RODODREN-16346 format. One record per residue: residue in three letters; x, y, z of N, C-alpha, C in turn. Coordinates in steps of 0.05 Angstrom, whole numbers, padded with zeros to 5 digits, always signed. Example, Ala and Ser with C-alpha at 12.3 -4.5 7.8 and 13.67 -1.06 7.14 Angstrom:
2
ALA+00264-00114+00156+00246-00090+00156+00264-00066+00156;SER+00257-00045+00142+00273-00021+00143+00258+00001+00157;
***
This chain:
160
UNK-00491+00251+00164-00462+00238+00154-00476+00213+00161;UNK-00487+00202+00137-00487+00167+00151-00460+00158+00169;UNK-00466+00117+00179-00435+00112+00178-00425+00102+00151;UNK-00438+00082+00137-00424+00083+00114-00412+00099+00104;UNK-00428+00123+00092-00410+00157+00074-00384+00167+00092;UNK-00388+00151+00126-00367+00171+00144-00341+00151+00136;UNK-00345+00119+00123-00327+00103+00135-00312+00111+00097;UNK-00333+00112+00079-00317+00115+00055-00313+00141+00053;UNK-00313+00157+00063-00293+00184+00066-00276+00185+00084;UNK-00272+00162+00102-00248+00153+00119-00231+00143+00103;UNK-00233+00113+00085-00222+00101+00063-00196+00114+00048;UNK-00217+00134+00035-00209+00154+00020-00186+00179+00024;UNK-00199+00180+00048-00173+00207+00060-00159+00191+00066;UNK-00152+00156+00086-00131+00144+00095-00118+00148+00066;UNK-00129+00124+00045-00115+00117+00021-00099+00149+00000;UNK-00107+00172+00004-00096+00186-00002-00072+00193+00019;UNK-00085+00192+00045-00053+00202+00056-00033+00187+00052;UNK-00043+00159+00044-00013+00145+00039-00005+00145+00021;UNK-00013+00162-00005-00006+00150-00023+00007+00174-00030;UNK-00001+00197-00020+00014+00231-00008+00043+00212+00005;UNK+00053+00197+00018+00061+00194+00033+00092+00196+00019;UNK+00077+00161+00005+00093+00135-00015+00113+00160-00038;UNK+00081+00177-00057+00099+00196-00079+00110+00223-00066;UNK+00115+00229-00036+00123+00252-00023+00152+00239-00023;UNK+00158+00213-00011+00183+00195+00001+00199+00192-00029;UNK+00183+00192-00053+00198+00181-00070+00200+00205-00086;UNK+00191+00229-00086+00197+00254-00095+00221+00271-00087;UNK+00224+00262-00057+00251+00272-00042+00269+00253-00041;UNK+00269+00231-00060+00292+00208-00063+00295+00190-00036;UNK+00271+00197-00019+00286+00178+00000+00270+00140-00006;UNK+00256+00142-00026+00257+00115-00034+00249+00117-00071;UNK+00258+00092-00081+00255+00090-00108+00226+00073-00117;UNK+00209+00073-00097+00185+00042-00099+00172+00077-00096;UNK+00153+00058-00134+00130+00071-00131+00101+00044-00131;UNK+00085+00036-00110+00071+00017-00109+00050+00009-00130;UNK+00035+00048-00136+00016+00053-00165+00032+00037-00181;UNK+00063+00048-00187+00074+00034-00225+00076+00013-00224;UNK+00078+00003-00203+00090-00024-00203+00072-00035-00208;UNK+00042-00034-00194+00019-00050-00193-00001-00043-00235;UNK+00015-00024-00228-00002-00018-00257+00009-00030-00274;UNK+00049-00031-00277+00065-00055-00295+00048-00084-00299;UNK+00032-00092-00278+00021-00120-00285+00004-00120-00299;UNK-00012-00103-00313-00038-00087-00328-00028-00083-00360;UNK+00001-00072-00349+00000-00047-00388+00037-00048-00381;UNK+00044-00046-00393+00075-00037-00410+00084-00017-00423;UNK+00059+00002-00427+00048+00042-00432+00058+00050-00393;UNK+00080+00060-00395+00089+00080-00374+00065+00089-00356;UNK+00057+00109-00379+00028+00126-00381+00000+00112-00369;UNK-00009+00089-00382-00020+00069-00380-00020+00065-00355;UNK+00010+00049-00351+00006+00029-00325+00008+00054-00305;UNK+00025+00083-00306+00013+00102-00270-00011+00102-00270;UNK-00026+00107-00287-00060+00109-00279-00069+00090-00275;UNK-00069+00069-00286-00089+00034-00269-00067+00042-00252;UNK-00047+00039-00249-00036+00038-00211-00048+00057-00198;UNK-00056+00082-00205-00065+00100-00179-00094+00084-00180;UNK-00104+00082-00196-00136+00070-00200-00132+00042-00176;UNK-00116+00029-00178-00123+00007-00177-00106+00009-00139;UNK-00084+00020-00138-00091+00037-00105-00099+00050-00093;UNK-00111+00058-00106-00142+00057-00084-00167+00045-00082;UNK-00161+00031-00100-00200-00001-00087-00180-00006-00086;UNK-00154-00014-00082-00142-00029-00051-00141-00022-00026;UNK-00129+00014-00023-00138+00028-00005-00164+00029+00013;UNK-00190+00030-00005-00204+00023-00009-00213-00001+00012;UNK-00216-00017-00006-00216-00055+00000-00199-00057+00023;UNK-00180-00053+00035-00168-00056+00051-00177-00039+00089;UNK-00183-00012+00082-00215+00000+00102-00234-00010+00109;UNK-00240-00028+00097-00268-00048+00095-00256-00069+00114;UNK-00227-00086+00125-00228-00099+00129-00211-00091+00157;UNK-00217-00065+00154-00204-00056+00175-00223-00058+00191;UNK-00242-00050+00184-00262-00035+00201-00284-00068+00206;UNK-00282-00081+00200-00276-00111+00203-00272-00129+00227;UNK-00237-00112+00235-00218-00126+00243-00232-00099+00264;UNK-00237-00075+00268-00242-00062+00297-00270-00071+00304;UNK-00296-00078+00292-00326-00094+00292-00321-00114+00317;UNK-00292-00132+00305-00285-00159+00322-00267-00156+00350;UNK-00256-00138+00346-00243-00124+00371-00261-00115+00389;UNK-00279-00106+00381-00300-00071+00395-00278-00059+00407;UNK-00266-00052+00390-00245-00030+00387-00252-00015+00365;UNK-00234+00002+00366-00212+00029+00355-00204+00049+00354;UNK-00186+00073+00339-00183+00088+00363-00152+00090+00343;UNK-00138+00102+00345-00118+00113+00327-00087+00098+00340;UNK-00083+00083+00370-00076+00067+00382-00069+00043+00365;UNK-00108+00023+00358-00103+00000+00347-00095+00014+00315;UNK-00108+00020+00305-00115+00032+00272-00078+00037+00269;UNK-00066+00054+00280-00049+00041+00269-00022+00021+00284;UNK-00023+00009+00301-00012-00025+00302-00021-00047+00284;UNK-00056-00032+00267-00061-00047+00251-00047-00050+00226;UNK-00050-00027+00227-00021-00004+00206-00004-00022+00203;UNK+00007-00021+00219+00043-00037+00218+00032-00063+00213;UNK+00025-00075+00212+00022-00100+00212+00023-00098+00189;UNK+00002-00093+00174-00011-00084+00147+00019-00089+00125;UNK+00028-00059+00136+00065-00059+00134+00091-00088+00128;UNK+00089-00076+00142+00095-00112+00158+00096-00144+00134;UNK+00070-00143+00141+00060-00167+00106+00065-00158+00093;UNK+00055-00128+00074+00070-00114+00047+00096-00124+00054;UNK+00116-00125+00060+00137-00125+00060+00146-00148+00069;UNK+00141-00156+00074+00152-00198+00074+00140-00211+00061;UNK+00109-00210+00064+00095-00219+00038+00094-00214+00002;UNK+00076-00196+00014+00060-00175-00005+00080-00169-00025;UNK+00100-00161-00031+00113-00154-00042+00131-00181-00058;UNK+00132-00211-00041+00142-00227-00048+00137-00239-00070;UNK+00101-00242-00064+00086-00252-00077+00083-00240-00104;UNK+00076-00210-00105+00081-00191-00130+00101-00210-00153;UNK+00130-00200-00143+00148-00206-00159+00140-00223-00177;UNK+00136-00246-00149+00130-00286-00164+00111-00276-00191;UNK+00085-00265-00193+00075-00265-00216+00075-00225-00235;UNK+00087-00223-00235+00086-00202-00241+00104-00207-00275;UNK+00084-00192-00293+00094-00205-00319+00119-00174-00339;UNK+00122-00161-00312+00140-00139-00327+00169-00146-00301;UNK+00176-00166-00279+00183-00154-00255+00214-00186-00263;UNK+00238-00168-00258+00251-00191-00258+00256-00204-00234;UNK+00268-00230-00246+00262-00249-00225+00289-00245-00209;UNK+00281-00255-00186+00321-00234-00170+00334-00265-00172;UNK+00321-00288-00183+00340-00311-00192+00352-00303-00226;UNK+00337-00301-00233+00355-00302-00269+00357-00262-00267;UNK+00341-00241-00266+00360-00223-00265+00333-00211-00298;UNK+00343-00186-00302+00320-00171-00334+00321-00194-00357;UNK+00294-00177-00373+00298-00196-00399+00290-00168-00415;UNK+00288-00173-00437+00274-00148-00448+00257-00142-00443;UNK+00234-00156-00427+00213-00160-00424+00210-00158-00395;UNK+00221-00164-00384+00223-00157-00355+00246-00139-00336;UNK+00249-00133-00349+00252-00108-00341+00250-00091-00304;UNK+00238-00090-00303+00222-00078-00277+00249-00091-00242;UNK+00254-00079-00237+00275-00093-00213+00257-00108-00188;UNK+00265-00130-00180+00240-00129-00167+00244-00129-00131;UNK+00234-00125-00117+00230-00093-00090+00258-00125-00069;UNK+00245-00150-00073+00275-00148-00053+00264-00142-00027;UNK+00286-00165-00007+00266-00166+00025+00261-00152+00032;UNK+00245-00141+00050+00233-00119+00061+00231-00085+00035;UNK+00236-00086+00009+00233-00083-00016+00255-00062-00011;UNK+00287-00075+00004+00304-00062+00011+00329-00055-00015;UNK+00315-00068-00049+00321-00058-00068+00319-00032-00084;UNK+00302-00028-00067+00287+00010-00072+00293+00027-00051;UNK+00328+00006-00039+00318+00039-00022+00324+00031+00014;UNK+00347+00039+00014+00348+00031+00043+00328+00039+00072;UNK+00319+00056+00067+00288+00074+00073+00260+00060+00067;UNK+00276+00058+00042+00239+00034+00031+00238+00033+00058;UNK+00234+00002+00075+00221-00004+00092+00202+00024+00120;UNK+00234+00034+00119+00209+00061+00138+00197+00082+00123;UNK+00197+00085+00104+00179+00103+00094+00161+00079+00091;UNK+00140+00064+00077+00129+00047+00076+00119+00040+00100;UNK+00130+00029+00126+00111+00018+00158+00101+00046+00166;UNK+00119+00070+00152+00104+00095+00175+00085+00099+00146;UNK+00088+00096+00131+00056+00112+00108+00037+00085+00125;UNK+00044+00069+00123+00008+00038+00133+00008+00054+00153;UNK+00025+00059+00173+00017+00071+00204-00008+00094+00195;UNK+00002+00111+00196+00000+00137+00184-00043+00123+00175;UNK-00043+00108+00146-00075+00098+00144-00077+00089+00158;UNK-00068+00062+00176-00085+00043+00198-00096+00075+00227;UNK-00073+00093+00214-00072+00110+00247-00118+00138+00240;UNK-00104+00131+00208-00128+00148+00195-00155+00139+00202;UNK-00162+00115+00187-00180+00086+00195-00196+00081+00225;UNK-00168+00079+00243-00179+00071+00264-00189+00106+00282;UNK-00185+00122+00276-00186+00159+00289-00220+00154+00279;UNK-00222+00144+00265-00243+00155+00233-00263+00131+00240;UNK-00258+00108+00257-00279+00081+00258-00293+00093+00291;UNK-00319+00084+00287-00334+00093+00303-00353+00057+00304;UNK-00337+00042+00335-00337+00015+00331-00383+00013+00342;UNK-00382-00011+00329-00427-00002+00334-00427-00017+00346;UNK-00436-00023+00387-00443-00034+00399-00458-00065+00411;
***
């Protein structure tokens, strides 16, 4: 297998496992957040379309971030489970502290934390650390990102 094909396979695996962890945690009632649904509702108000669009974009985003992780591994001249997991932790913290706040600022169907819901803006904003979606949400989100990074770190071989 070529390095590019191997990296793509690792990116797909990491994105799949990330999505499974987040979806399972929602199914078990550990969190109410669905990142694919939240992303999909930016583009469609129809639940079925939003879910399909969201999952497709979520996988695309997962692959794009895998490229960024690879660039970091190359810049640092090292990879591995620990390096990937550490990067995943930073990535997760960024998503929880900045990414979801930015998404809430421009999301056409998300209520404002300052103004509440309207007929078209009914999706609950995540709030700081996404705590509006349950107290376990930050923990689950961080675990999913750490696992994502660990998979990428374990599978990436730095070219010297």
